[in-house]
N, CA and C atoms of all chains as a GROMACS GRO file, in nm:
protein
  510
    1MET      N    1   1.422  -4.248  -3.474
    1MET     CA    2   1.307  -4.256  -3.538
    1MET      C    3   1.339  -4.224  -3.658
    2LYS      N    4   1.236  -4.258  -3.772
    2LYS     CA    5   1.222  -4.205  -3.921
    2LYS      C    6   1.185  -4.055  -3.963
    3TYR      N    7   1.273  -4.036  -4.039
    3TYR     CA    8   1.214  -3.903  -4.061
    3TYR      C    9   1.206  -3.857  -4.220
    4ARG      N   10   1.087  -3.799  -4.268
    4ARG     CA   11   1.124  -3.754  -4.433
    4ARG      C   12   1.163  -3.616  -4.422
    5ILE      N   13   1.269  -3.556  -4.486
    5ILE     CA   14   1.294  -3.408  -4.506
    5ILE      C   15   1.278  -3.378  -4.661
    6SER      N   16   1.199  -3.244  -4.660
    6SER     CA   17   1.202  -3.207  -4.821
    6SER      C   18   1.263  -3.087  -4.837
    7VAL      N   19   1.400  -3.095  -4.924
    7VAL     CA   20   1.447  -2.980  -4.971
    7VAL      C   21   1.447  -2.955  -5.058
    8ARG      N   22   1.425  -2.817  -5.132
    8ARG     CA   23   1.429  -2.741  -5.213
    8ARG      C   24   1.544  -2.681  -5.282
    9VAL      N   25   1.552  -2.674  -5.425
    9VAL     CA   26   1.705  -2.603  -5.487
    9VAL      C   27   1.674  -2.526  -5.578
   10MET      N   28   1.682  -2.447  -5.565
   10MET     CA   29   1.692  -2.348  -5.692
   10MET      C   30   1.799  -2.242  -5.712
   11PRO      N   31   1.785  -2.213  -5.861
   11PRO     CA   32   1.898  -2.115  -5.898
   11PRO      C   33   1.903  -1.957  -5.828
   12LYS      N   34   2.016  -1.947  -5.769
   12LYS     CA   35   2.040  -1.819  -5.727
   12LYS      C   36   2.013  -1.705  -5.813
   13ALA      N   37   1.902  -1.614  -5.747
   13ALA     CA   38   1.906  -1.472  -5.846
   13ALA      C   39   2.006  -1.458  -5.918
   14GLY      N   40   1.967  -1.438  -6.026
   14GLY     CA   41   2.066  -1.340  -6.145
   14GLY      C   42   2.165  -1.461  -6.183
   15ILE      N   43   2.162  -1.601  -6.186
   15ILE     CA   44   2.189  -1.710  -6.237
   15ILE      C   45   2.085  -1.756  -6.358
   16SER      N   46   2.170  -1.759  -6.450
   16SER     CA   47   2.072  -1.782  -6.578
   16SER      C   48   2.025  -1.911  -6.518
   17ASP      N   49   1.896  -1.924  -6.597
   17ASP     CA   50   1.764  -2.042  -6.559
   17ASP      C   51   1.726  -2.048  -6.722
   18PRO      N   52   1.789  -2.153  -6.808
   18PRO     CA   53   1.750  -2.179  -6.939
   18PRO      C   54   1.647  -2.275  -6.965
   19GLU      N   55   1.650  -2.356  -6.887
   19GLU     CA   56   1.490  -2.453  -6.822
   19GLU      C   57   1.412  -2.375  -6.789
   20GLY      N   58   1.377  -2.267  -6.697
   20GLY     CA   59   1.247  -2.164  -6.647
   20GLY      C   60   1.207  -2.072  -6.759
   21LYS      N   61   1.345  -2.044  -6.844
   21LYS     CA   62   1.309  -1.965  -6.995
   21LYS      C   63   1.258  -2.053  -7.063
   22ALA      N   64   1.270  -2.192  -7.083
   22ALA     CA   65   1.236  -2.255  -7.173
   22ALA      C   66   1.059  -2.270  -7.165
   23ILE      N   67   1.061  -2.284  -7.013
   23ILE     CA   68   0.892  -2.334  -7.006
   23ILE      C   69   0.808  -2.225  -7.000
   24HIS      N   70   0.876  -2.108  -6.984
   24HIS     CA   71   0.794  -1.986  -6.974
   24HIS      C   72   0.769  -1.969  -7.123
   25ASP      N   73   0.857  -1.994  -7.223
   25ASP     CA   74   0.837  -1.933  -7.362
   25ASP      C   75   0.749  -2.048  -7.407
   26ALA      N   76   0.743  -2.184  -7.347
   26ALA     CA   77   0.648  -2.268  -7.389
   26ALA      C   78   0.494  -2.260  -7.361
   27ALA      N   79   0.492  -2.167  -7.228
   27ALA     CA   80   0.388  -2.139  -7.179
   27ALA      C   81   0.328  -2.035  -7.289
   28LEU      N   82   0.362  -1.940  -7.258
   28LEU     CA   83   0.328  -1.825  -7.396
   28LEU      C   84   0.287  -1.868  -7.505
   29GLN      N   85   0.334  -1.960  -7.528
   29GLN     CA   86   0.310  -2.033  -7.701
   29GLN      C   87   0.178  -2.103  -7.690
   30LEU      N   88   0.160  -2.146  -7.602
   30LEU     CA   89   0.047  -2.250  -7.556
   30LEU      C   90  -0.083  -2.130  -7.512
   31GLY      N   91  -0.050  -1.997  -7.507
   31GLY     CA   92  -0.143  -1.906  -7.494
   31GLY      C   93  -0.170  -1.854  -7.369
   32TYR      N   94  -0.095  -1.884  -7.233
   32TYR     CA   95  -0.067  -1.878  -7.097
   32TYR      C   96   0.009  -1.722  -7.099
   33GLY      N   97  -0.082  -1.626  -7.173
   33GLY     CA   98   0.020  -1.486  -7.160
   33GLY      C   99   0.006  -1.414  -7.015
   34GLU      N  100  -0.050  -1.483  -6.941
   34GLU     CA  101  -0.069  -1.404  -6.810
   34GLU      C  102   0.050  -1.483  -6.707
   35VAL      N  103   0.132  -1.565  -6.795
   35VAL     CA  104   0.307  -1.609  -6.696
   35VAL      C  105   0.386  -1.525  -6.707
   36VAL      N  106   0.459  -1.469  -6.613
   36VAL     CA  107   0.483  -1.364  -6.656
   36VAL      C  108   0.721  -1.400  -6.603
   37GLN      N  109   0.676  -1.520  -6.517
   37GLN     CA  110   0.844  -1.594  -6.548
   37GLN      C  111   0.799  -1.723  -6.473
   38VAL      N  112   0.904  -1.792  -6.496
   38VAL     CA  113   0.909  -1.908  -6.456
   38VAL      C  114   1.053  -1.939  -6.395
   39HIS      N  115   1.044  -1.999  -6.281
   39HIS     CA  116   1.200  -2.057  -6.198
   39HIS      C  117   1.151  -2.204  -6.212
   40ALA      N  118   1.315  -2.269  -6.246
   40ALA     CA  119   1.324  -2.433  -6.248
   40ALA      C  120   1.402  -2.467  -6.156
   41GLY      N  121   1.374  -2.561  -6.077
   41GLY     CA  122   1.499  -2.597  -5.963
   41GLY      C  123   1.466  -2.749  -5.934
   42ARG      N  124   1.501  -2.803  -5.818
   42ARG     CA  125   1.524  -2.947  -5.762
   42ARG      C  126   1.435  -2.962  -5.677
   43SER      N  127   1.358  -3.026  -5.641
   43SER     CA  128   1.261  -3.132  -5.498
   43SER      C  129   1.332  -3.240  -5.472
   44PHE      N  130   1.398  -3.268  -5.358
   44PHE     CA  131   1.424  -3.348  -5.262
   44PHE      C  132   1.370  -3.413  -5.176
   45GLU      N  133   1.294  -3.561  -5.133
   45GLU     CA  134   1.276  -3.593  -5.059
   45GLU      C  135   1.370  -3.682  -4.973
   46VAL      N  136   1.446  -3.657  -4.873
   46VAL     CA  137   1.540  -3.737  -4.793
   46VAL      C  138   1.473  -3.852  -4.655
   47GLU      N  139   1.455  -3.940  -4.701
   47GLU     CA  140   1.404  -4.036  -4.560
   47GLU      C  141   1.515  -4.109  -4.468
   48GLY      N  142   1.538  -4.077  -4.361
   48GLY     CA  143   1.634  -4.151  -4.298
   48GLY      C  144   1.607  -4.133  -4.136
   49GLU      N  145   1.704  -4.248  -4.061
   49GLU     CA  146   1.726  -4.288  -3.949
   49GLU      C  147   1.779  -4.154  -3.859
   50TYR      N  148   1.685  -4.079  -3.762
   50TYR     CA  149   1.745  -3.972  -3.706
   50TYR      C  150   1.693  -3.973  -3.538
   51ASP      N  151   1.767  -3.920  -3.438
   51ASP     CA  152   1.744  -3.973  -3.320
   51ASP      C  153   1.672  -3.830  -3.282
   52SER      N  154   1.635  -3.750  -3.380
   52SER     CA  155   1.537  -3.617  -3.317
   52SER      C  156   1.502  -3.532  -3.449
   53ARG      N  157   1.399  -3.455  -3.423
   53ARG     CA  158   1.377  -3.340  -3.566
   53ARG      C  159   1.478  -3.280  -3.585
   54ASP      N  160   1.551  -3.222  -3.487
   54ASP     CA  161   1.671  -3.135  -3.514
   54ASP      C  162   1.755  -3.192  -3.590
   55ALA      N  163   1.820  -3.337  -3.506
   55ALA     CA  164   1.922  -3.401  -3.605
   55ALA      C  165   1.870  -3.448  -3.766
   56ALA      N  166   1.720  -3.491  -3.782
   56ALA     CA  167   1.653  -3.469  -3.899
   56ALA      C  168   1.712  -3.369  -3.988
   57GLU      N  169   1.698  -3.191  -3.927
   57GLU     CA  170   1.733  -3.114  -4.024
   57GLU      C  171   1.854  -3.075  -4.029
   58ASN      N  172   1.925  -3.099  -3.923
   58ASN     CA  173   2.096  -3.079  -3.948
   58ASN      C  174   2.150  -3.206  -4.066
   59GLY      N  175   2.118  -3.315  -4.045
   59GLY     CA  176   2.124  -3.383  -4.104
   59GLY      C  177   2.107  -3.383  -4.296
   60ALA      N  178   2.011  -3.322  -4.285
   60ALA     CA  179   1.929  -3.291  -4.448
   60ALA      C  180   2.034  -3.154  -4.521
   61GLN      N  181   2.035  -3.086  -4.385
   61GLN     CA  182   2.131  -2.974  -4.444
   61GLN      C  183   2.252  -3.020  -4.491
   62LYS      N  184   2.308  -3.109  -4.425
   62LYS     CA  185   2.452  -3.156  -4.437
   62LYS      C  186   2.483  -3.192  -4.584
   63LEU      N  187   2.378  -3.297  -4.627
   63LEU     CA  188   2.344  -3.359  -4.736
   63LEU      C  189   2.336  -3.258  -4.841
   64ALA      N  190   2.257  -3.160  -4.835
   64ALA     CA  191   2.198  -3.027  -4.930
   64ALA      C  192   2.333  -2.974  -4.964
   65GLU      N  193   2.430  -2.911  -4.850
   65GLU     CA  194   2.560  -2.883  -4.866
   65GLU      C  195   2.656  -2.947  -4.967
   66ARG      N  196   2.607  -3.083  -4.927
   66ARG     CA  197   2.751  -3.182  -5.001
   66ARG      C  198   2.684  -3.218  -5.126
   67LEU      N  199   2.567  -3.268  -5.142
   67LEU     CA  200   2.510  -3.371  -5.252
   67LEU      C  201   2.404  -3.304  -5.309
   68LEU      N  202   2.360  -3.237  -5.280
   68LEU     CA  203   2.209  -3.192  -5.361
   68LEU      C  204   2.212  -3.074  -5.402
   69ALA      N  205   2.257  -2.931  -5.394
   69ALA     CA  206   2.289  -2.812  -5.428
   69ALA      C  207   2.449  -2.794  -5.465
   70ASN      N  208   2.466  -2.700  -5.556
   70ASN     CA  209   2.582  -2.679  -5.607
   70ASN      C  210   2.569  -2.529  -5.536
   71PRO      N  211   2.607  -2.461  -5.414
   71PRO     CA  212   2.607  -2.338  -5.370
   71PRO      C  213   2.692  -2.214  -5.438
   72VAL      N  214   2.714  -2.278  -5.560
   72VAL     CA  215   2.802  -2.161  -5.628
   72VAL      C  216   2.699  -2.103  -5.717
   73ILE      N  217   2.573  -2.168  -5.748
   73ILE     CA  218   2.449  -2.146  -5.825
   73ILE      C  219   2.349  -2.159  -5.819
   74GLN      N  220   2.333  -2.242  -5.683
   74GLN     CA  221   2.168  -2.279  -5.632
   74GLN      C  222   2.185  -2.219  -5.475
   75THR      N  223   2.057  -2.200  -5.420
   75THR     CA  224   2.018  -2.207  -5.301
   75THR      C  225   1.961  -2.340  -5.250
   76TYR      N  226   1.959  -2.355  -5.114
   76TYR     CA  227   1.856  -2.430  -5.067
   76TYR      C  228   1.754  -2.430  -4.990
   77GLU      N  229   1.670  -2.506  -4.962
   77GLU     CA  230   1.578  -2.461  -4.810
   77GLU      C  231   1.529  -2.628  -4.783
   78ILE      N  232   1.511  -2.623  -4.632
   78ILE     CA  233   1.452  -2.732  -4.592
   78ILE      C  234   1.290  -2.675  -4.590
   79VAL      N  235   1.258  -2.746  -4.664
   79VAL     CA  236   1.072  -2.713  -4.651
   79VAL      C  237   0.992  -2.764  -4.557
   80ALA      N  238   1.013  -2.900  -4.504
   80ALA     CA  239   0.951  -2.994  -4.430
   80ALA      C  240   1.046  -3.082  -4.375
   81VAL      N  241   0.989  -3.071  -4.230
   81VAL     CA  242   1.086  -3.249  -4.162
   81VAL      C  243   0.954  -3.310  -4.084
   82GLU      N  244   0.960  -3.425  -4.116
   82GLU     CA  245   0.770  -3.466  -4.107
   82GLU      C  246   0.840  -3.652  -4.033
   83GLU      N  247   0.800  -3.635  -3.924
   83GLU     CA  248   0.845  -3.772  -3.870
   83GLU      C  249   0.739  -3.903  -3.922
   84LEU      N  250   0.803  -3.995  -3.951
   84LEU     CA  251   0.685  -4.124  -4.004
   84LEU      C  252   0.685  -4.190  -3.885
   85ARG      N  253   0.609  -4.297  -3.939
   85ARG     CA  254   0.587  -4.382  -3.816
   85ARG      C  255   0.602  -4.537  -3.886
   86MET      N  256  -0.348  -0.899  -5.995
   86MET     CA  257  -0.257  -0.883  -5.922
   86MET      C  258  -0.162  -1.003  -5.953
   87LYS      N  259  -0.012  -0.985  -5.902
   87LYS     CA  260   0.122  -1.050  -5.929
   87LYS      C  261   0.106  -1.153  -5.848
   88TYR      N  262   0.099  -1.315  -5.845
   88TYR     CA  263   0.123  -1.371  -5.756
   88TYR      C  264   0.258  -1.486  -5.830
   89ARG      N  265   0.308  -1.530  -5.709
   89ARG     CA  266   0.372  -1.659  -5.742
   89ARG      C  267   0.369  -1.819  -5.684
   90ILE      N  268   0.379  -1.875  -5.792
   90ILE     CA  269   0.278  -2.016  -5.738
   90ILE      C  270   0.387  -2.116  -5.734
   91SER      N  271   0.427  -2.186  -5.629
   91SER     CA  272   0.499  -2.319  -5.625
   91SER      C  273   0.433  -2.412  -5.669
   92VAL      N  274   0.527  -2.513  -5.731
   92VAL     CA  275   0.439  -2.665  -5.763
   92VAL      C  276   0.559  -2.702  -5.773
   93ARG      N  277   0.544  -2.862  -5.706
   93ARG     CA  278   0.654  -2.955  -5.644
   93ARG      C  279   0.601  -3.059  -5.774
   94VAL      N  280   0.667  -3.132  -5.824
   94VAL     CA  281   0.634  -3.279  -5.917
   94VAL      C  282   0.741  -3.344  -5.863
   95MET      N  283   0.727  -3.463  -5.852
   95MET     CA  284   0.774  -3.589  -5.799
   95MET      C  285   0.760  -3.735  -5.908
   96PRO      N  286   0.851  -3.811  -5.890
   96PRO     CA  287   0.795  -3.938  -5.930
   96PRO      C  288   0.684  -3.988  -5.884
   97LYS      N  289   0.611  -4.052  -5.955
   97LYS     CA  290   0.504  -4.163  -5.879
   97LYS      C  291   0.551  -4.298  -5.848
   98ALA      N  292   0.482  -4.305  -5.701
   98ALA     CA  293   0.546  -4.450  -5.612
   98ALA      C  294   0.512  -4.545  -5.709
   99GLY      N  295   0.649  -4.603  -5.725
   99GLY     CA  296   0.637  -4.689  -5.782
   99GLY      C  297   0.714  -4.724  -5.941
  100ILE      N  298   0.717  -4.579  -5.977
  100ILE     CA  299   0.828  -4.527  -6.083
  100ILE      C  300   0.979  -4.484  -6.013
  101SER      N  301   1.057  -4.591  -6.143
  101SER     CA  302   1.155  -4.613  -6.130
  101SER      C  303   1.235  -4.427  -6.092
  102ASP      N  304   1.334  -4.437  -6.024
  102ASP     CA  305   1.369  -4.279  -5.999
  102ASP      C  306   1.533  -4.337  -5.996
  103PRO      N  307   1.622  -4.314  -6.097
  103PRO     CA  308   1.760  -4.312  -6.104
  103PRO      C  309   1.871  -4.231  -5.978
  104GLU      N  310   1.779  -4.105  -6.026
  104GLU     CA  311   1.838  -3.998  -5.990
  104GLU      C  312   1.833  -3.996  -5.818
  105GLY      N  313   1.750  -4.027  -5.800
  105GLY     CA  314   1.709  -4.032  -5.636
  105GLY      C  315   1.773  -4.172  -5.580
  106LYS      N  316   1.774  -4.263  -5.645
  106LYS     CA  317   1.899  -4.372  -5.599
  106LYS      C  318   2.050  -4.338  -5.627
  107ALA      N  319   2.082  -4.240  -5.720
  107ALA     CA  320   2.215  -4.242  -5.740
  107ALA      C  321   2.258  -4.162  -5.627
  108ILE      N  322   2.179  -4.061  -5.577
  108ILE     CA  323   2.190  -3.918  -5.436
  108ILE      C  324   2.214  -4.034  -5.334
  109HIS      N  325   2.150  -4.144  -5.334
  109HIS     CA  326   2.126  -4.228  -5.201
  109HIS      C  327   2.265  -4.309  -5.204
  110ASP      N  328   2.323  -4.343  -5.284
  110ASP     CA  329   2.454  -4.450  -5.302
  110ASP      C  330   2.530  -4.349  -5.277
  111ALA      N  331   2.539  -4.209  -5.338
  111ALA     CA  332   2.672  -4.122  -5.305
  111ALA      C  333   2.652  -4.078  -5.165
  112ALA      N  334   2.497  -4.062  -5.104
  112ALA     CA  335   2.512  -4.031  -4.915
  112ALA      C  336   2.566  -4.135  -4.850
  113LEU      N  337   2.563  -4.254  -4.869
  113LEU     CA  338   2.603  -4.411  -4.816
  113LEU      C  339   2.791  -4.396  -4.864
  114GLN      N  340   2.848  -4.379  -4.972
  114GLN     CA  341   2.974  -4.331  -4.980
  114GLN      C  342   3.022  -4.226  -4.873
  115LEU      N  343   2.970  -4.112  -4.894
  115LEU     CA  344   3.038  -4.014  -4.840
  115LEU      C  345   2.998  -4.070  -4.642
  116GLY      N  346   2.963  -4.168  -4.634
  116GLY     CA  347   2.920  -4.214  -4.502
  116GLY      C  348   2.822  -4.148  -4.444
  117TYR      N  349   2.722  -4.125  -4.469
  117TYR     CA  350   2.583  -4.136  -4.434
  117TYR      C  351   2.477  -4.195  -4.392
  118GLY      N  352   2.524  -4.306  -4.349
  118GLY     CA  353   2.460  -4.431  -4.368
  118GLY      C  354   2.327  -4.422  -4.287
  119GLU      N  355   2.283  -4.343  -4.241
  119GLU     CA  356   2.151  -4.293  -4.171
  119GLU      C  357   2.058  -4.252  -4.271
  120VAL      N  358   2.049  -4.247  -4.385
  120VAL     CA  359   1.985  -4.200  -4.515
  120VAL      C  360   1.943  -4.329  -4.557
  121VAL      N  361   1.783  -4.335  -4.573
  121VAL     CA  362   1.734  -4.485  -4.601
  121VAL      C  363   1.685  -4.478  -4.748
  122GLN      N  364   1.645  -4.362  -4.791
  122GLN     CA  365   1.591  -4.355  -4.934
  122GLN      C  366   1.577  -4.173  -5.001
  123VAL      N  367   1.589  -4.166  -5.092
  123VAL     CA  368   1.653  -4.034  -5.152
  123VAL      C  369   1.525  -4.013  -5.287
  124HIS      N  370   1.442  -3.952  -5.292
  124HIS     CA  371   1.340  -3.926  -5.420
  124HIS      C  372   1.399  -3.800  -5.440
  125ALA      N  373   1.394  -3.814  -5.603
  125ALA     CA  374   1.434  -3.696  -5.652
  125ALA      C  375   1.282  -3.639  -5.776
  126GLY      N  376   1.288  -3.469  -5.770
  126GLY     CA  377   1.171  -3.450  -5.868
  126GLY      C  378   1.208  -3.277  -5.905
  127ARG      N  379   1.113  -3.201  -5.907
  127ARG     CA  380   1.156  -3.107  -5.982
  127ARG      C  381   1.066  -3.003  -5.902
  128SER      N  382   1.112  -2.885  -5.890
  128SER     CA  383   1.037  -2.734  -5.797
  128SER      C  384   1.026  -2.674  -5.896
  129PHE      N  385   0.937  -2.613  -5.940
  129PHE     CA  386   0.846  -2.450  -5.996
  129PHE      C  387   0.831  -2.362  -5.958
  130GLU      N  388   0.862  -2.233  -5.980
  130GLU     CA  389   0.783  -2.108  -5.920
  130GLU      C  390   0.748  -2.036  -6.050
  131VAL      N  391   0.621  -2.010  -6.050
  131VAL     CA  392   0.536  -1.975  -6.166
  131VAL      C  393   0.515  -1.826  -6.078
  132GLU      N  394   0.572  -1.676  -6.190
  132GLU     CA  395   0.483  -1.568  -6.144
  132GLU      C  396   0.389  -1.550  -6.278
  133GLY      N  397   0.288  -1.483  -6.227
  133GLY     CA  398   0.213  -1.459  -6.340
  133GLY      C  399   0.107  -1.322  -6.320
  134GLU      N  400   0.044  -1.269  -6.401
  134GLU     CA  401  -0.116  -1.186  -6.353
  134GLU      C  402  -0.190  -1.236  -6.338
  135TYR      N  403  -0.292  -1.281  -6.217
  135TYR     CA  404  -0.396  -1.301  -6.226
  135TYR      C  405  -0.495  -1.251  -6.116
  136ASP      N  406  -0.620  -1.244  -6.125
  136ASP     CA  407  -0.737  -1.177  -6.071
  136ASP      C  408  -0.779  -1.211  -5.924
  137SER      N  409  -0.698  -1.371  -5.894
  137SER     CA  410  -0.738  -1.389  -5.753
  137SER      C  411  -0.639  -1.510  -5.739
  138ARG      N  412  -0.638  -1.496  -5.605
  138ARG     CA  413  -0.543  -1.630  -5.549
  138ARG      C  414  -0.632  -1.785  -5.582
  139ASP      N  415  -0.703  -1.759  -5.634
  139ASP     CA  416  -0.801  -1.931  -5.678
  139ASP      C  417  -0.797  -1.897  -5.836
  140ALA      N  418  -0.757  -1.803  -5.870
  140ALA     CA  419  -0.728  -1.800  -6.047
  140ALA      C  420  -0.567  -1.815  -6.054
  141ALA      N  421  -0.469  -1.783  -5.996
  141ALA     CA  422  -0.356  -1.838  -5.956
  141ALA      C  423  -0.320  -1.977  -5.956
  142GLU      N  424  -0.409  -1.986  -5.885
  142GLU     CA  425  -0.395  -2.153  -5.815
  142GLU      C  426  -0.429  -2.237  -5.952
  143ASN      N  427  -0.544  -2.209  -6.010
  143ASN     CA  428  -0.608  -2.274  -6.150
  143ASN      C  429  -0.521  -2.256  -6.206
  144GLY      N  430  -0.422  -2.126  -6.265
  144GLY     CA  431  -0.363  -2.131  -6.374
  144GLY      C  432  -0.239  -2.230  -6.337
  145ALA      N  433  -0.158  -2.229  -6.242
  145ALA     CA  434  -0.094  -2.321  -6.223
  145ALA      C  435  -0.068  -2.451  -6.244
  146GLN      N  436  -0.217  -2.495  -6.210
  146GLN     CA  437  -0.246  -2.614  -6.203
  146GLN      C  438  -0.260  -2.673  -6.320
  147LYS      N  439  -0.331  -2.592  -6.467
  147LYS     CA  440  -0.342  -2.603  -6.588
  147LYS      C  441  -0.184  -2.637  -6.663
  148LEU      N  442  -0.109  -2.544  -6.583
  148LEU     CA  443   0.060  -2.513  -6.666
  148LEU      C  444   0.125  -2.666  -6.573
  149ALA      N  445   0.114  -2.706  -6.497
  149ALA     CA  446   0.124  -2.807  -6.413
  149ALA      C  447   0.103  -2.934  -6.516
  150GLU      N  448  -0.048  -2.969  -6.546
  150GLU     CA  449  -0.071  -3.069  -6.616
  150GLU      C  450  -0.012  -3.028  -6.801
  151ARG      N  451  -0.027  -2.934  -6.839
  151ARG     CA  452   0.024  -2.966  -6.934
  151ARG      C  453   0.185  -2.948  -6.980
  152LEU      N  454   0.261  -2.850  -6.903
  152LEU     CA  455   0.373  -2.871  -6.935
  152LEU      C  456   0.482  -2.934  -6.805
  153LEU      N  457   0.450  -2.905  -6.700
  153LEU     CA  458   0.586  -2.887  -6.591
  153LEU      C  459   0.563  -3.030  -6.536
  154ALA      N  460   0.449  -3.123  -6.525
  154ALA     CA  461   0.442  -3.290  -6.479
  154ALA      C  462   0.420  -3.391  -6.612
  155ASN      N  463   0.465  -3.475  -6.617
  155ASN     CA  464   0.444  -3.599  -6.699
  155ASN      C  465   0.320  -3.676  -6.620
  156PRO      N  466   0.199  -3.681  -6.661
  156PRO     CA  467   0.090  -3.767  -6.534
  156PRO      C  468   0.117  -3.859  -6.534
  157VAL      N  469   0.199  -3.954  -6.623
  157VAL     CA  470   0.195  -4.118  -6.660
  157VAL      C  471   0.333  -4.133  -6.549
  158ILE      N  472   0.402  -4.068  -6.533
  158ILE     CA  473   0.523  -4.093  -6.444
  158ILE      C  474   0.551  -4.027  -6.319
  159GLN      N  475   0.498  -3.876  -6.326
  159GLN     CA  476   0.465  -3.755  -6.207
  159GLN      C  477   0.367  -3.761  -6.162
  160THR      N  478   0.341  -3.672  -6.027
  160THR     CA  479   0.232  -3.638  -5.958
  160THR      C  480   0.291  -3.504  -5.941
  161TYR      N  481   0.217  -3.407  -5.940
  161TYR     CA  482   0.223  -3.251  -5.870
  161TYR      C  483   0.170  -3.197  -5.784
  162GLU      N  484   0.216  -3.109  -5.702
  162GLU     CA  485   0.121  -3.036  -5.591
  162GLU      C  486   0.167  -2.902  -5.620
  163ILE      N  487   0.053  -2.806  -5.573
  163ILE     CA  488   0.062  -2.666  -5.562
  163ILE      C  489   0.105  -2.638  -5.430
  164VAL      N  490   0.230  -2.607  -5.406
  164VAL     CA  491   0.285  -2.589  -5.238
  164VAL      C  492   0.248  -2.487  -5.190
  165ALA      N  493   0.227  -2.368  -5.262
  165ALA     CA  494   0.171  -2.231  -5.227
  165ALA      C  495   0.181  -2.153  -5.312
  166VAL      N  496   0.068  -2.058  -5.269
  166VAL     CA  497   0.038  -1.976  -5.356
  166VAL      C  498   0.039  -1.791  -5.261
  167GLU      N  499   0.125  -1.715  -5.337
  167GLU     CA  500   0.179  -1.617  -5.234
  167GLU      C  501   0.160  -1.451  -5.346
  168GLU      N  502   0.106  -1.408  -5.285
  168GLU     CA  503   0.057  -1.256  -5.368
  168GLU      C  504   0.179  -1.142  -5.321
  169LEU      N  505   0.235  -1.125  -5.469
  169LEU     CA  506   0.308  -1.041  -5.438
  169LEU      C  507   0.269  -0.898  -5.468
  170ARG      N  508   0.383  -0.776  -5.445
  170ARG     CA  509   0.341  -0.650  -5.445
  170ARG      C  510   0.421  -0.594  -5.560
   0.00000   0.00000   0.00000
């Protein structure tokens, strides 16, 4: 079966996030003073052929560990696993 | 109240996605032949002071339109609105 897996990759807490900081600064410049903090990360959608939902989740997890995230500075999260028709 | 809003920004359908393509190629090289397609986008977490959940969602939407996404080539989605204590 074909599945679509959403993976979110974010900077680890305490790791500097210059892009998030730049967006926060820009938000303040534009007058959005209510914004307190911005974190910037990556979002991936992986589509693949897997035997089951569990296999799809495991497959995406391996991919996240090897390709999508740098575990030294980032955390990843499998956000959704969706079966496609 | 303080809220954390998650925003996902992805390339529009039909817009070239060289990063997704590069990750797909790398996945195949590494032996993950089951992977059919990869899309690469951005994930943002915005924390801010808002009067209500609706105000938080509207605020993040404005920010997405002005700062986080390029509406010509990207779509954005408010993925979650969470009240922080």
